[in-house]
C-alpha positions in Angstrom: 0.1 -0.1 0.2 1.3 3.6 -1.4 2.2 5.7 2.7 0.3 9.3 2.5 2.3 12.1 1.4 2.4 14.2 4.3 4.4 17.1 2.8 5.4 19.6 4.3 3.2 22.8 4.3 0.2 19.8 2.9 -3.1 21.2 3.7 -5.4 17.8 5.2 -7.8 16.6 3.7 -11.4 17.2 5.0 -12.2 14.5 7.7 -15.2 12.7 6.2 -12.0 11.6 3.9 -9.9 10.9 7.1 -12.4 8.4 8.5 -12.8 6.7 5.3 -8.9 5.6 5.2 -9.3 5.3 9.2 -11.6 2.6 8.3 -8.3 0.3 6.8 -6.8 0.1 10.2 -7.5 -2.5 13.0 -8.5 0.1 15.5 -6.1 -1.4 19.1 -9.1 0.1 21.2 -11.8 -1.4 20.4 -12.4 -4.5 18.3 -15.1 -2.2 16.0 -16.4 -6.2 15.0 -14.0 -6.2 11.8 -11.7 -3.8 9.7 -13.5 -1.5 8.0 -16.4 -1.0 11.0 -16.6 1.8 12.4 -16.0 1.7 16.2 -19.7 3.1 16.7 -23.1 3.1 14.9 -26.1 4.5 15.0 -28.7 4.9 12.7 -29.6 8.2 12.6 -26.0 10.5 13.3 -22.6 9.8 12.2 -20.0 6.7 12.3 -17.6 7.4 14.8 -14.0 5.9 15.5 -11.4 6.5 18.1 -8.9 7.7 18.3 -6.3 4.9 18.5 -7.0 3.9 15.1 -6.5 7.3 13.6 -3.0 6.5 15.5 -2.5 3.3 13.6 -3.9 4.7 10.4 -1.1 6.8 10.7 1.4 4.5 11.5 0.3 2.0 8.7 1.0 4.7 5.7 -3.0 5.5 5.8 -3.3 8.9 6.4 -0.6 11.7 7.0 0.8 13.1 9.7 -1.4 16.7 9.1 -4.1 14.0 8.9 -3.3 13.0 12.2 -3.0 15.9 13.8 -6.3 17.5 12.7 -8.1 15.1 14.0 -6.4 15.7 17.1 -6.9 19.7 17.0 -10.7 18.6 16.5 -10.5 16.4 19.3 -9.6 18.8 21.7 -8.3 16.7 25.1 -8.3 13.2 24.3 -7.0 10.4 24.9 -7.1 6.7 22.6 -10.6 5.7 23.5 -12.3 9.5 22.4 -14.7 9.5 20.1 -14.7 11.7 16.5 -17.6 11.6 14.2 -17.2 11.8 10.5 -18.6 14.6 8.9 -20.2 13.0 5.1 -19.8 16.3 3.1 -22.2 14.3 0.6 -19.8 14.7 -2.3 -16.3 13.9 -3.5 -13.8 14.5 -0.5 
């Protein structure tokens, strides 16, 4: 798998695009029912992913350091178990 670009000054992707790639990594905090499953799901709301899963996705080269930093910044105070919720844009990311 080709690593995500982590160029200096490159803007992070949308949260939705980051979440889509993060789904491909195992969480490490919860079993998430298998790869490609969210850590938490609601039929009426957005899917959620643990911060630990974003870190795993970065280590695997699925998302860049800039993307991980954007997720952490959006989380504010966090632990590995903090959930980040996907915010679909309705268009292409």
